[in-house]
N, C-alpha and C positions, 0 to 999 in steps of 0.2 A: 549402823554402833559410829559411838562421834567418845575417839578423846582425847581431852581439854591436857593438850601438855608444855612441861618444857624443858631444851633436851636434857642437860646438865644432870639434871634432877630426881628425885624415884622415880615417875614418870615412864623413869628407863624400862625395869618393872613392871610394869603395864602393858609395856609396847611391848617388851620381850613375850609377855605371857601372848597380845595376839598374835603377835609371828608368828610365836611356834605351831598357833595352833593352823595359819590360815587362815583368818576370818578375815576378810573386807570391812575398814572401818576410815571412821574421816579424824586426819590427825590435826585437830585447831591446834594452832603456836596457842604459850600466853606468853609474852615475853614476861615478864618477874622486870627482871633491872625494870620497863619505863615504866610499872607498877599495874600493866593492865589484870594484874589476882586485887587491880581493887576497887577493877568498877559494877558500877551498880548490875548489870548485865550476867558476870563471872559471880559477883557475890549470888545470886538469885542460885547456883548453884554449888555455889559451898563455903559456908558462909568463914569461912577461914583464912579463908586468900588464898588456898591450897593448890596448888595443881599436889596428881591429878582426881582428872576428873573424867568417871567414865557417863556413857550416856546412855543409857540402853532399850528405849519406845517409852515408858513413863518412867522407868530404873535410875536414878542421876546420885551413883554413887566416891564417895572418894577414898578414901589414904589406899596406898597403892597396895598390899598387902586382900588387902578388904576386895580389890581387882581382883586379882590371882583369883582370890582361894571360889566366886560368883564368876566366873569365865572358865578359871574347870568345873565345879559341878555344871558350868551349861554348855558343858563339850564333854560328855565324860563320856564320852571313846573312845577319846583324843590321849584320857588314862596321864593325865597331871597330875590328879589327884587321889590315891587311893579310893578306895568302892566299901574293903569291911575297915570296922571296928578299929581296930586296931590302926592299923595304919592310920589312915583320916587321924589318929588323935597322934601317934608319932608324928605325923607335918606337921599339927597346928604346937604338933613338942622346939618343933627347927624352929617355924616360923615364929617361935613368940620371942626363941629364941634370941635369933639372931637382932630384933627391931630393938626389944629389949638388953641382950649383957654389952651386945658386939654396934650395932645403932644409935644407940648414945653414945657410948663415948665419944664414937667418928663424930657425931652431932656437934658437941660441945666442941671439940677441939674444934672440927668450920666454923663456930659460934666467933671463938676468937681469937681464933685463929682471919679470919675476914668477915664474917657474915657482923658483927659488931660495932661505932665506931673505938675506935684505937682507944681515945682516954677512958670508955667502959670494959679495953680488953682484959686480960686475968692468964699471963701468962703462967702462973701453979698452974692456974685449973687444968691448960695442956697438956701441963705432965701426969696430975693427975689423971687425965681419961687414956693415956696410956698406959701408964701402970693396970685403969683394968678395965684395958684391952684387951693387954697381951692372956692374963690367965683366961683369959673366957677364950677369947680362939683359940688359947692349946685347947680345953676342951673338942671341940672343935677340928682339931688336925687329930687329939688318941680318936677320934670317933670317927673321920676315911683312914682310918690307915683301911688296907685291900676293900677298898669300899669308889668305882666310879661313880656313882651318885648315896647322894644326903642319906635317902630312907627305898628299901628295894630295889630294884632292877633295870629300872628307864628309869627317864627322866624325867621329870617336877617340879612344878610354885616350886617348886623348896629348891631346888638349885638354882632355877632365877635371881631370889629375891637372894639366897647366901653368896652367890657371884655376883655378881651387882655390890654385896653388901664388903665384900672383897677384893672386888676391884679397889673400891673405895678406901679402904683402909694401904693398899697399893698406892694409891695416888701420894697418900701422908710417911709416906717409907716405914706404916706399921705387921705388913707380911717379907721385910728381912728375918730372914732365922728362920725361913717355915718355908720349904722351895715344897713341899707333898701340896700349900692352902694353893698357895697362888700356881704350885702347875693345876688342883685342880678344875679355877678360877681361869686360866688359861683353853684348857677342855673343853668350858662352858663357850668360853665369847668366840669359841672356835667351830660352831655348829654354824651352821650355815642361814639359821636362823635371827638369828642373836644382833644385838641390838648396838649402836655402833660406844665403848668404849666410856666412861665418863670426860679420860681428857679428848679425846674425838671429841664429843657432847660437848664441853665446854672453846674448841675452838672451832668449831661450827657457829658457834654464834658470836664469835670475835671478825668473819670475817665479810 
């Protein structure tokens, strides 16, 4: 099994799942800063030129959440996804909520503060994205009252995806005033098989 990744990206979610599963895999770094994602051999794996990509035999899979679901399904004995219909539906609910309602504002902020050329950055869009994020974060905050995990009584891939997304929010100052979510995120990253946090991942590529 191979994981094509770049440390400070959503590759973290796939790596986290693999590490929690205890699965052996080959980590292949794709340096986005050097443009390695545009090389023909990588584009053959993912024409979208993005990481992560998981290669498991003949299965080639991109999109971080899809990879986590695939891995959880491949190793059902590890119980990283509920097997019952309602539990699985709740898992899908929170995975989709995370990537649509929480991740998208964070991605807009990243684009308009770091990714786009300066002449294309729109400060007003950053403010709007922050406004979009906060009420959705409040939804999760209310959900986590008296909960250790997002669903059920054990850790699932939903926790890995959400914790990573909350770490992203923490990085841009959007968890201020949300101590319950910050505490939850820290507990997840305190797990023995958790990956590097985003800040540390950025530091690792600058060494």
